[in-house]
C-alpha positions, 0 to 999 in steps of 0.5 A: 645555120648559114646553110639553113638561111639560104635554103629554099623556104620549105627546106629551111622551115623543115630543118629549123623545126628539127633544130628547135626540137633537138635543142628543146630536148637537150636543153641547149638554148644557144642556137634557138634564137637563130633557129626561130629566126630562120623559121620566121624568115622561111614562113615570111617567104611562104606568106604565113605571116601569123606563124612568122610573127610567132617565130620572131617573138620566140627568137626575141624572148630567148635572145633576151633570156640569153642576153644576146642583144644582137639576135634580139635586134635581128628578130625585131627587124624580122617583125618589121619585115612581117608588118611590111608584107602585111602593109602595116607600114606604121607598125613596120616602121616602129619595129625597124626603128626599135631594131636600129636602137638595139643594133646601135646599143649592141654595136651591130653594124649589119643588123643596123644596115638591115633595119635601115634598108627596111625603113628605106623600103617603107618610105619608098612605099609612102612615096617619100623618095627623099627620106627613102634615099637617105635611109638607103644611103645610110643602109649602104654605109652600114653594109658596105663591104659585107656580102649583103651590100647589094641589098641597099645598093639596089634600093638606092639605084631604084630611088635614084632612077625615079629621081631621073638621074639615069646615069647615076642609077646605071652606074649603081646597077652595074656595080651590083652586077660586078659584086661577087655577092650579087652574082651568087644571088641570081634574083638580084642579078637578073633584076639589075639586068632588067633595070639596066635594060629599061634604062637603055630602052628609055634612052632609045639604045635598043641594041644594048637594052636587048642585050641586058634583057637577054641576060635576064632571060638566061639567068631566070630560066635555070632559076625557074623564075617564069615571071622573069622569063616572061617579062624578059621575053616581052622586053626583048620583043619590044626592043625588036619592034623598035629595031624593025625586026618584026618577025623576031618580035612576033615570036618573042611576044607570042612566047611571052603571051603563052607563058603569062597565060600558063602562070596565071598572069592575066595582066602581063598576058594582056600587055603582051597582046598590047605589044603585038598590037603595036607590032601590027600597027608598025606593020600597017595592019590596023585590023589585026592590031584591033583584034589584039587590042580587043582581046587584051582590053578585058585582061588589062581592065581586070588588073585595075592598072591605070597605066596599062589602061593609058597604053590601051587607049593609045593603041586604039587611037593609033589603030583607028588613026591608021584606018582613018576613023577620026571619030573613034580615034578622038573618042580614045584620045578623050578617054586617055585624057580622062584616065590621065586626069584621074591618075594625076588626082590619085597621085596628088591625094597620095602625095598629100597622104604621104606628107601627112604620114611623114608629119605623123611619124615626125610627131611620134619621133618627137614624142619618143625623144621627149619621153627619152629626155624625161626618162634620162632626167628621172634616171639622174634624179634616181641615181642622186636619190640612191646615192643619198640613201646610201650615204644616209644609211652609212651615216646611221650605221656609223652612228650606231657603231659610235654609240655602241662604243660610247655605251661600252665605256660607261660602267655596266652598273650605271643606269645610263649605260643600259638605257643607251644600249636599249636606245641603240638597239631600237635605232633603225639601221636605215630610213629609206622611204621605199614608196618614194623610191619605187615611184622614182624608179617607175618614172625612170624605168616605167616597164621594168618591174611589170616586164620582170613580174610578167616573165618571172612571176616566181620572183619574191618581192624581196628578189624583185626589189634586189633586181631593181637595185641591180638595174641601177648597177649597185654592188652586192655590198651596197645593196646589203647596206640598204637592207641592213644585211650581210653581203652574203645574204644578198649574194644568196638572193642573187643566186636564187634570182639567177636560178629563177631567170635560168641564166647560164654561168657565163651570163651576167645578171646585171647585163640581162636586167639592163637589157630587159 
């Protein structure tokens, strides 16, 4: 299974499908949750989100039937990843929170770390960097010392970089490069090299920046990651411009333009042209710079990236300043200010939206906590009520036994003896108000009976009732007393229930019902 996880998506999909088919044929279900999980992960990487959702839901259903909370939590986290890729961030957050709760219950530190990493990503998408940083830190603490610790470490480094703490971010990225697990994951290694290069570039250390961009290119080429190769070429070219090595810069930027054009990255190709324009301005060749700027204008506008549009206006302004055309220079400077104001307005609205999302999330969390507290109160009330019913049933049972002993001491010829025996026979062995019990149970466990009947409609009403009492952790002899039955009758019901729930011999019926 481990080898399957790290296969390329089509291969992982194909092999997991084979495992699922063979497992279904043989009736061996133990490896099915992992196989469906791997299938779902492969489908996510292939952007087949509906099929991925179905695969993770299968993994959850089988994990529950097997009583595996760990695998149930991991598959729930998978649903969160699908929702995140579909940009349904509220749904993704709910799945991640649910996965965390299951992981905590199952004492699955790794699963909890994955889900916390997902939450950090969600809050990062909302622009709530403080909360995202908290989740990333918690994720790192959960995954520290595991092969996956570089995942939250990279997220944490990116968030710290956004806060403006270049030195701390640099240290974290360097730790990723030093991590043996990250060295095995070339994609994260290359991305970390790129981020370190960007930090050095922003701090005007162009020699060291170029070294890391060159490292990124060397890693990306054997991987066949053409997007990263093109980005690294562009970045190396910009470093060469800053270092005054114009011929080397021109070669790299033209290579970046060609590669981006080949792989259909029009915006990135436009940015390469923009860098070539910057190069020509540095050479003092304004007319050549304007040719590049005009060529890249449509490409950049098509992407809708306003940051690139700002760079474009700066390029035009610098070219016309070099030509001494002050009117056109002023026009592009005015355009730059207009675009910048629009972007600031969008950022402000986005921040308000993010705060509103956070408030909505906090309200939902408070409601969930309130419901949890209510459920805990109802659970206590139900436990007390059940204990009272058991005590009441035992009193009635003892009373029947005592009255029978008294009746036996009276001579059979006495009319009172016969009357007493008849009254004892008609005396109920229990006085349980099942309607009241059902209402109390539904308040404490509102979804239990509904889920049980939906998943296992073949259960009889008596078997369903036994399941509710088992959910309260009552023993067979206690349940028998509540129904005035022999203990072996309840054991027979338990056997039939296990059969209908398709539990294996080693699986605990009580644990399965508690996890439902």
